C-alpha positions as CSV (number, residue, x, y, z in Angstrom):
1,M,-139.2,-116.4,-90.8
2,K,-138.3,-120.0,-91.3
3,R,-140.0,-120.2,-94.6
4,L,-138.2,-123.1,-96.3
5,A,-137.3,-125.0,-93.1
6,V,-141.0,-125.2,-92.1
7,A,-142.1,-126.1,-95.6
8,L,-139.7,-129.0,-95.9
9,V,-140.5,-130.4,-92.4
10,A,-144.1,-130.2,-93.5
11,V,-143.6,-132.5,-96.5
12,V,-145.8,-135.5,-96.3
13,A,-145.3,-136.7,-99.9
14,V,-144.1,-135.3,-103.1
15,G,-147.3,-136.4,-104.8
16,V,-149.5,-134.5,-102.4
17,A,-150.0,-131.6,-104.8
18,L,-153.7,-132.1,-105.5
19,T,-154.7,-134.2,-102.5
20,G,-157.9,-132.9,-101.0
21,C,-158.7,-130.6,-104.0
22,S,-161.4,-131.9,-106.1
23,S,-161.6,-130.9,-109.7
24,G,-164.0,-128.2,-110.7
25,A,-167.3,-130.0,-111.2
26,P,-169.1,-129.6,-114.5
27,S,-172.1,-127.4,-114.4
28,S,-175.3,-127.6,-116.4
29,S,-173.5,-125.7,-119.2
30,G,-170.9,-128.4,-119.6
31,K,-167.3,-128.9,-118.5
32,P,-165.6,-126.1,-116.5
33,S,-163.9,-123.4,-118.4
34,I,-161.2,-121.2,-116.9
35,L,-159.0,-118.3,-118.2
36,I,-155.4,-118.0,-116.9
37,W,-153.5,-114.7,-117.2
38,A,-149.8,-115.1,-116.7
39,D,-146.5,-113.5,-117.7
40,T,-144.2,-115.1,-120.2
41,P,-142.1,-117.3,-117.8
42,R,-145.3,-118.9,-116.5
43,I,-146.8,-119.7,-119.9
44,P,-145.0,-123.2,-120.1
45,Q,-146.6,-124.1,-116.8
46,A,-150.1,-123.0,-118.0
47,T,-149.7,-124.7,-121.3
48,E,-148.8,-128.0,-119.7
49,Y,-151.8,-127.7,-117.4
50,Q,-153.9,-127.0,-120.4
51,K,-152.7,-130.3,-121.9
52,E,-153.2,-132.3,-118.7
53,M,-156.8,-131.1,-118.3
54,K,-157.9,-131.6,-121.9
55,G,-161.3,-133.1,-121.9
56,K,-161.9,-132.2,-118.3
57,V,-161.5,-128.4,-118.1
58,D,-161.4,-126.0,-120.9
59,V,-158.3,-124.0,-120.1
60,K,-157.6,-120.7,-122.0
61,I,-154.4,-118.8,-121.6
62,E,-153.5,-115.1,-122.1
63,T,-150.1,-113.6,-121.7
64,I,-149.8,-110.3,-119.7
65,A,-146.9,-108.4,-118.3
66,Q,-146.8,-108.8,-114.5
67,A,-146.7,-105.0,-114.0
68,D,-150.0,-104.7,-115.8
69,A,-152.0,-107.0,-113.4
70,Q,-153.6,-104.3,-111.2
71,T,-154.4,-102.1,-114.2
72,K,-156.1,-104.9,-116.1
73,I,-158.1,-106.1,-113.1
74,S,-159.2,-102.5,-112.5
75,L,-160.5,-102.3,-116.1
76,A,-162.4,-105.5,-115.7
77,N,-163.9,-104.2,-112.4
78,R,-165.2,-101.1,-114.2
79,A,-166.6,-103.2,-117.1
80,K,-168.0,-105.7,-114.6
81,K,-166.8,-108.5,-116.9
82,G,-163.7,-110.0,-118.5
83,W,-161.9,-111.1,-115.3
84,P,-159.5,-114.0,-115.6
85,D,-160.2,-117.0,-113.3
86,I,-156.5,-117.0,-112.2
87,I,-153.9,-114.2,-112.5
88,F,-150.2,-114.3,-111.9
89,G,-148.8,-111.2,-110.2
90,A,-146.9,-109.8,-107.2
91,P,-148.0,-110.2,-103.6
92,A,-148.8,-106.5,-103.6
93,D,-151.3,-107.1,-106.3
94,T,-153.2,-109.5,-104.0
95,A,-153.1,-106.9,-101.2
96,Q,-155.0,-104.7,-103.6
97,F,-157.3,-107.4,-105.0
98,K,-158.4,-108.6,-101.6
99,D,-159.4,-105.1,-100.5
100,P,-163.2,-104.7,-100.4
101,S,-162.9,-101.7,-102.7
102,N,-161.5,-104.1,-105.4
103,G,-163.0,-107.4,-104.5
104,Y,-161.2,-109.6,-107.1
105,A,-159.4,-112.0,-104.9
106,A,-161.2,-115.1,-103.7
107,D,-160.7,-116.6,-100.2
108,L,-158.9,-119.9,-100.9
109,T,-159.0,-121.2,-97.4
110,K,-161.8,-123.7,-98.1
111,L,-161.0,-124.3,-101.7
112,V,-157.5,-125.6,-101.2
113,S,-156.6,-128.5,-99.0
114,K,-154.9,-127.8,-95.6
115,K,-152.2,-130.3,-96.7
116,I,-151.3,-127.9,-99.5
117,F,-151.0,-124.9,-97.2
118,D,-149.0,-127.0,-94.7
119,G,-146.7,-128.0,-97.6
120,F,-145.8,-124.3,-98.1
121,G,-145.0,-123.7,-94.5
122,E,-144.1,-120.0,-94.1
123,G,-143.4,-119.8,-97.9
124,N,-147.0,-118.7,-98.5
125,S,-147.0,-116.1,-95.7
126,D,-147.4,-113.2,-98.2
127,C,-150.9,-114.6,-99.1
128,L,-152.2,-114.8,-95.5
129,Y,-154.5,-112.0,-94.2
130,D,-156.4,-112.2,-91.0
131,G,-156.2,-116.0,-91.0
132,K,-157.3,-116.4,-94.6
133,Y,-155.4,-117.3,-97.7
134,Y,-156.0,-115.2,-100.8
135,C,-153.2,-116.5,-103.1
136,L,-150.6,-119.2,-103.6
137,K,-146.9,-118.4,-103.8
138,N,-145.1,-119.5,-107.0
139,D,-141.5,-119.0,-106.0
140,L,-139.2,-117.4,-103.5
141,A,-136.8,-114.8,-104.9
142,N,-134.5,-114.2,-102.0
143,T,-131.2,-112.5,-102.5
144,V,-127.8,-114.2,-102.3
145,L,-124.2,-113.2,-103.3
146,W,-123.3,-114.3,-106.8
147,Y,-119.6,-114.2,-107.4
148,N,-117.2,-115.2,-110.1
149,T,-114.7,-117.7,-108.8
150,K,-112.3,-117.1,-111.7
151,I,-112.0,-113.4,-111.0
152,F,-111.9,-114.0,-107.2
153,A,-108.9,-116.3,-107.7
154,Q,-107.2,-113.9,-110.1
155,L,-107.4,-111.0,-107.6
156,G,-106.9,-113.1,-104.5
157,L,-110.3,-112.1,-103.0
158,T,-112.1,-113.7,-100.1
159,V,-115.9,-114.3,-100.3
160,P,-117.5,-111.6,-98.1
161,T,-119.9,-112.8,-95.4
162,T,-121.0,-109.4,-94.0
163,M,-122.1,-106.2,-95.7
164,Q,-119.1,-104.4,-94.5
165,E,-116.9,-107.1,-96.0
166,F,-118.9,-106.8,-99.2
167,A,-118.1,-103.1,-99.3
168,D,-114.4,-103.7,-98.5
169,T,-114.2,-106.3,-101.2
170,A,-115.9,-104.1,-103.7
171,M,-113.4,-101.3,-103.0
172,K,-110.6,-103.7,-103.8
173,L,-112.0,-103.7,-107.4
174,K,-111.2,-100.0,-107.9
175,G,-108.8,-99.7,-110.8
176,T,-109.0,-103.3,-111.9
177,G,-111.7,-102.9,-114.5
178,F,-114.0,-105.3,-112.6
179,S,-117.4,-104.4,-111.0
180,A,-119.4,-105.4,-108.0
181,G,-122.7,-105.1,-109.9
182,A,-125.3,-102.6,-111.1
183,Y,-128.1,-101.6,-108.8
184,G,-130.0,-98.8,-110.5
185,D,-133.4,-100.4,-110.3
186,Q,-135.5,-102.4,-107.9
187,L,-132.4,-104.4,-107.1
188,Y,-131.0,-101.6,-104.9
189,Y,-134.1,-101.9,-102.7
190,A,-133.9,-105.8,-102.5
191,A,-130.2,-106.1,-102.1
192,F,-129.6,-103.3,-99.6
193,L,-132.7,-101.5,-98.2
194,Q,-134.9,-104.6,-97.7
195,S,-132.1,-106.8,-96.4
196,S,-131.2,-104.0,-93.9
197,E,-134.9,-103.9,-92.8
198,C,-135.4,-100.3,-93.7
199,P,-139.1,-99.6,-92.8
200,L,-140.8,-98.4,-96.0
201,A,-144.0,-100.5,-95.9
202,D,-144.1,-101.6,-92.3
203,L,-147.7,-102.4,-91.4
204,T,-147.9,-101.6,-87.7
205,A,-151.7,-102.1,-87.9
206,A,-154.1,-103.2,-90.7
207,N,-154.4,-99.7,-92.1
208,T,-151.3,-98.0,-90.6
209,V,-148.0,-98.0,-92.5
210,R,-144.6,-96.9,-91.2
211,I,-142.5,-95.2,-93.9
212,A,-139.4,-94.0,-92.0
213,P,-136.4,-93.3,-94.2
214,G,-134.7,-91.7,-91.2
215,D,-134.5,-95.0,-89.3
216,S,-130.9,-96.1,-88.6
217,K,-131.5,-99.3,-90.7
218,C,-132.2,-97.0,-93.7
219,T,-129.4,-94.5,-93.2
220,R,-126.7,-97.2,-92.7
221,V,-127.4,-98.3,-96.3
222,A,-126.4,-95.1,-98.0
223,K,-123.4,-94.7,-95.6
224,T,-122.1,-98.1,-96.6
225,I,-123.0,-98.2,-100.3
226,Q,-122.5,-94.5,-101.4
227,P,-118.7,-94.8,-101.3
228,L,-118.9,-97.7,-103.7
229,L,-120.9,-95.7,-106.1
230,D,-118.6,-92.8,-105.8
231,A,-115.6,-95.0,-106.4
232,G,-117.2,-96.5,-109.5
233,V,-117.0,-100.1,-108.2
234,I,-120.8,-100.5,-108.5
235,D,-122.8,-99.1,-111.3
236,K,-125.7,-96.6,-111.2
237,R,-127.3,-98.3,-114.2
238,S,-129.8,-101.2,-114.1
239,P,-128.3,-104.7,-114.4
240,F,-130.6,-105.0,-117.4
241,D,-129.3,-101.8,-119.0
242,A,-128.0,-102.6,-122.5
243,G,-124.9,-100.4,-122.0
244,F,-124.0,-102.1,-118.7
245,I,-124.4,-105.5,-120.3
246,K,-122.4,-104.7,-123.4
247,D,-119.6,-102.8,-121.5
248,V,-119.3,-104.8,-118.3
249,A,-121.4,-107.9,-117.8
250,A,-121.0,-109.5,-121.2
251,Q,-117.3,-108.8,-121.0
252,D,-117.1,-111.1,-117.9
253,K,-116.2,-108.1,-115.7
254,V,-118.7,-108.6,-112.9
255,A,-116.6,-110.0,-110.0
256,M,-119.7,-110.3,-107.7
257,T,-123.2,-109.0,-107.3
258,I,-126.1,-109.4,-105.0
259,G,-129.1,-110.8,-106.8
260,P,-132.1,-113.0,-106.3
261,S,-132.2,-116.8,-106.6
262,W,-133.3,-116.6,-110.2
263,W,-130.4,-114.3,-111.2
264,G,-128.1,-117.2,-112.2
265,D,-130.5,-118.9,-114.6
266,F,-132.2,-115.8,-116.0
267,V,-129.6,-113.0,-115.9
268,I,-126.0,-114.3,-115.6
269,R,-126.3,-117.4,-117.7
270,P,-128.3,-116.6,-120.9
271,Q,-126.4,-115.9,-124.0
272,A,-128.8,-112.9,-124.7
273,S,-128.0,-111.5,-121.3
274,W,-124.7,-111.5,-119.3
275,N,-123.5,-114.7,-121.0
276,V,-121.0,-115.6,-118.4
277,P,-119.1,-118.8,-119.3
278,A,-119.9,-122.1,-117.5
279,G,-117.9,-123.1,-114.5
280,E,-117.2,-119.6,-113.1
281,I,-120.3,-118.5,-111.2
282,A,-120.9,-119.6,-107.6
283,A,-123.4,-118.5,-104.9
284,A,-122.7,-117.6,-101.3
285,N,-124.9,-116.6,-98.4
286,M,-126.4,-113.1,-98.4
287,P,-123.9,-110.7,-96.7
288,A,-125.3,-109.9,-93.3
289,W,-125.8,-106.4,-92.0
290,G,-125.3,-107.6,-88.5
291,T,-125.6,-110.7,-86.3
292,G,-128.5,-112.7,-84.9
293,K,-131.8,-111.2,-86.1
294,D,-129.9,-108.5,-88.1
295,N,-129.1,-111.1,-90.8
296,K,-131.8,-110.9,-93.4
297,S,-132.0,-111.3,-97.2
298,G,-134.2,-109.2,-99.5
299,A,-136.4,-110.5,-102.3
300,Y,-136.6,-109.4,-105.9
301,G,-139.7,-111.0,-107.4
302,G,-141.5,-114.1,-106.0
303,G,-144.9,-114.0,-107.6
304,V,-148.3,-115.4,-106.6
305,F,-151.4,-116.8,-108.3
306,T,-154.6,-115.2,-107.2
307,V,-158.0,-116.8,-108.0
308,S,-161.0,-114.7,-109.0
309,S,-164.0,-114.3,-106.7
310,H,-166.0,-113.8,-109.9
311,S,-165.1,-117.3,-111.3
312,K,-168.1,-119.4,-112.4
313,F,-166.0,-122.5,-111.5
314,P,-164.1,-121.5,-108.3
315,Q,-163.0,-125.1,-107.5
316,A,-161.6,-125.6,-111.0
317,A,-159.8,-122.2,-110.8
318,A,-158.4,-123.1,-107.3
319,D,-157.2,-126.5,-108.5
320,A,-155.4,-124.8,-111.4
321,A,-153.6,-122.4,-109.0
322,V,-152.6,-125.4,-106.9
323,W,-151.2,-127.3,-109.9
324,M,-149.3,-124.2,-111.1
325,T,-147.6,-123.8,-107.8
326,T,-147.1,-127.4,-106.5
327,S,-146.9,-129.9,-109.4
328,N,-144.0,-132.2,-110.0
329,W,-143.9,-131.0,-113.6
330,M,-143.5,-127.4,-112.5
331,A,-140.7,-128.4,-110.2
332,T,-138.7,-130.4,-112.7
333,A,-139.2,-128.8,-116.1
334,A,-136.3,-127.0,-117.7
335,T,-138.4,-123.9,-118.0
336,T,-139.3,-123.7,-114.3
337,P,-138.7,-120.4,-112.6
338,T,-136.3,-120.8,-109.7
339,F,-136.8,-121.8,-106.2
340,P,-140.4,-123.1,-105.9
341,A,-142.1,-121.9,-102.7
342,Y,-143.9,-125.2,-102.1
343,G,-141.8,-127.6,-100.0
344,P,-142.1,-130.9,-101.9
345,A,-141.7,-129.1,-105.3
346,N,-138.7,-127.3,-103.9
347,K,-137.0,-130.6,-103.0
348,L,-137.5,-131.8,-106.6
349,W,-136.1,-128.6,-107.9
350,E,-133.1,-128.9,-105.6
351,A,-132.2,-132.2,-107.1
352,R,-131.9,-130.6,-110.5
353,I,-130.2,-127.3,-109.6
354,S,-127.7,-128.8,-107.2
355,K,-126.2,-130.9,-110.0
356,D,-126.2,-128.2,-112.7
357,A,-122.7,-128.2,-114.2
358,Y,-123.0,-124.6,-115.2
359,Y,-122.3,-123.5,-111.7
360,A,-119.0,-123.7,-109.8
361,N,-120.6,-124.8,-106.6
362,N,-124.0,-126.0,-105.3
363,V,-125.9,-122.8,-105.5
364,Y,-128.9,-124.3,-103.7
365,T,-127.2,-124.1,-100.4
366,A,-127.0,-120.3,-100.3
367,M,-130.5,-120.0,-101.8
368,A,-132.0,-122.2,-99.0
369,A,-130.2,-120.2,-96.3
370,G,-131.6,-117.0,-97.7
371,A,-135.1,-118.3,-98.0
372,N,-135.2,-118.9,-94.3
373,N,-134.3,-115.2,-93.6
374,I,-136.3,-113.0,-96.0
375,S,-137.1,-109.8,-94.2
376,Q,-140.7,-109.4,-93.1
377,V,-140.6,-105.7,-92.1
378,D,-142.0,-104.5,-95.4
379,R,-145.3,-106.2,-96.3
380,P,-147.5,-106.2,-99.4
381,V,-149.5,-103.0,-99.4
382,R,-152.4,-101.6,-101.5
383,F,-150.5,-98.5,-102.9
384,P,-148.0,-98.9,-105.8
385,F,-145.0,-99.5,-103.7
386,N,-143.0,-101.3,-106.4
387,A,-144.1,-99.0,-109.2
388,Q,-142.6,-96.0,-107.5
389,F,-139.1,-97.6,-107.6
390,G,-138.9,-96.7,-111.3
391,A,-140.6,-93.3,-110.9
392,T,-138.3,-92.0,-108.1
393,L,-135.7,-94.3,-106.5
394,S,-134.3,-95.8,-109.7
395,A,-134.6,-92.5,-111.7
396,D,-132.7,-90.6,-109.0
397,I,-129.9,-93.2,-108.9
398,N,-129.7,-93.4,-112.7
399,N,-129.4,-89.6,-112.8
400,G,-126.6,-89.4,-110.3
401,K,-128.4,-88.2,-107.2
402,S,-127.0,-89.4,-103.9
403,L,-128.5,-92.5,-102.4
404,S,-129.8,-90.6,-99.4
405,V,-131.7,-88.1,-101.7
406,A,-133.0,-91.0,-103.8
407,L,-134.4,-92.7,-100.7
408,D,-136.0,-89.5,-99.4
409,D,-137.6,-88.8,-102.7
410,Y,-139.0,-92.3,-102.9
411,A,-140.3,-92.2,-99.3
412,K,-142.0,-88.9,-99.9
413,S,-143.7,-90.3,-103.0
414,I,-145.2,-93.3,-101.2
415,Q,-146.0,-91.2,-98.1
416,G,-148.3,-89.3,-100.5
417,L,-149.8,-92.3,-102.1
418,A,-150.5,-94.4,-99.0
419,P,-153.4,-92.2,-97.7
420,Q,-155.1,-92.5,-101.1
421,S,-155.4,-96.3,-100.4
422,G,-156.8,-95.8,-96.9
423,Y,-153.5,-95.9,-94.8
424,K,-152.5,-93.7,-92.0
425,V,-148.8,-92.9,-92.4
426,V,-146.3,-93.0,-89.5
427,T,-142.8,-91.5,-90.3
428,K,-140.9,-92.2,-87.1
């Protein structure tokens, strides 16, 4: 889908962020009061909004782990109290929250201006269900190829443009001491399975999901990537694994890796993480599995803000979600998570990232190309699709099982979970 392209064409003005969205009106009990639950990277946004609304809206903030969103809302549902007015989470969380059995997510279609939705273009498609919007997208986390220009020059390597070229280039690293990355977590799915359009959460109907690990777009992944694992040119550990960071990444030994748009600022760059020196890292377009429509990127992350249907001040809550995802402050702050989904905010963010002297090229170009091609085969579902990565897929890879076995184990686990959430499962 042309997510970014449509969003940028839709820009009417950078300052449109709150147009058409009136502030939450005070009730008889006084000024509106809202509670925001967000993960640590989003707290600076929430804190700034709290400052801006001082005297108008009483904004309270609580930090939660993104992975805990569904559990905490389920607990509030049981208690019939304690819901936040806004929560940050994954698109899959909203799929669960909008289900009548949960009922947390509010329909935002009439609470948010059409100009705001138009400004997102296709960037907010994860939030659209049956013509209604149930969340607002914070950022796009599409995958690109991150590569070290210093190492590529040293080894005489050419930047790969296809997945086969990626595999061939990775094999050239054998015996050099350099790596083509670590993929023993959700990154394996985003970098390879999702970009290949392997159908693991393909909603063929509202309550029918296709989970088909035997599809050719699934089997080609293991066929291409398993030899790299066997040769030791990619790592079975997570890219966040302390051992991988100490032994490989922090030693400036990662020649290239597929990773999402936020990888550069939050994984490769930080001193407490990979700590790669300035001037070495560049970004290139996501390697393509094929041509034409067979040229997709995956996505690792890309969160959303969901508003509570239980809020006493629904307009104030919706306005807060709009500000968190569209404001000029969010787009230009040094703490901003990468690649805003909202078109006008994205343009402001581009102006900053494209001139960042840390990078060896303009990394925005590759990010923008990938944002237009995020695979839409797998959709947000009500069962714990992401949670099962750690329980089966990642665990199998970390423990040395073959990629084919790891995928089969993962597929079986979610095939068993899907019916519990009301889905009919199709396996072919």
